[in-house]
N, C-alpha and C positions, 0 to 999 in steps of 0.2 A: 676176752683177751686170751683165754686158754686155747682158742681155736685159731689164733693168728690175727685177731682183730686189731686194726689201727687204734691207738690209744685215744687220740683227741679228735680224729676225723671219722667220718662214716658212722656217726652215732645212730642215725635213723636206720641204716642198713643192719647194724648190730642189733638194734631193737627188733627189727623184723625177723632176723635170723633166730633170735631168742623166742619170738612168738611162734615161729615154725616148730621149734623144738618143744615148746610147751604144748602146742596143739597136737603134735604127733605123739609125744611121750607121756605127758601128764594127764591130759583129758581122758584118754581111755582107762588109765589107772584109777582116776577119780570115779569114773563110772563103774568100774569093776569092783573096786575096794570100798567105795563110799568114803565116809569120814571116820571110820573106825581107827582109833589111834594105835591099837595093837597090831592091826594089819599093816599100817604104814611103818611102824617100828620094825616089824619082821622083814618088810621089803627093804628098808634102809640098812638093816643089819645083814642082809643076804640070806635070811633064813626062810623066806617065803618060797613056796613052790613056783616053778616057772610056768607061765602061761603065755598066751599071745599078747596080752597087754604089757606085762613086764618084759617080755622078749622084744617087743616093739621099742620100749624105752631104751633098753640096753643096745639094741641095734642102731637106733637113731643117734645115740651118743657116740658109739664106736664109728658109725659112718661119718658123722661130723668131724670127728678127730682125724680119721683117715682122709677126709675130703680136704683138710688143710695142707696136705702134702704138696700138691702142685702149685700152691700160691707163691712160694718164694722162687720158683723156677724162672718165671718171666711175667712181669706185670703188664706187658704191652698187649697182651691178648685179652679180648673181652670175656672169654669164658674163664679166665683165671682171676678176674677181679673179685674183690671182697664183696659179698659172701657167696658167690655163685657156686663154687666147688663145695663149700661147706653145706649149703642147702641141698645140692644134688646128692652128696654123700649121705646126708641125713635121711633123705627119702629112700635111697637105695638100702641103707642099713636098716631102716625101719621095716621095709618090706621083707628083708631077709630075717630079721629078728622076729617078726610076727609069724613068718612061715615056720621057723625053727621052734619058736616057743609054743606054737599051736599044734605041732605035729610030733617031731622027734623028741623034743625036750619037755613035753607037756607033763606036769606033775612032778618033775625031778627037782630035788633040792640040792643046791650047791654050797650052802653055808653050813655053819656048825649047828 
């Protein structure tokens, strides 16, 4: 619902959009960080160093959020239906986040 999901309809589409976000953002982090609780706490608190996995998660979330912008403009077009723009923005944001996290921002810390 944070990305403009219909509340009672399109439940399967919402589940698949969430699966895309989990596959893009969480699986690489699970592979890179493992199950170490301290690493996940640092990541959740914003104290972890930026790398391509965490940049991918941040980019996917930002891309999904920005992808919700064209939805209320006109529901009559197929490319604006739920969750087409969300998933497209998610993939574009993921690619940009991985690129920035793996090159320019690699190793930088943004938290306290």
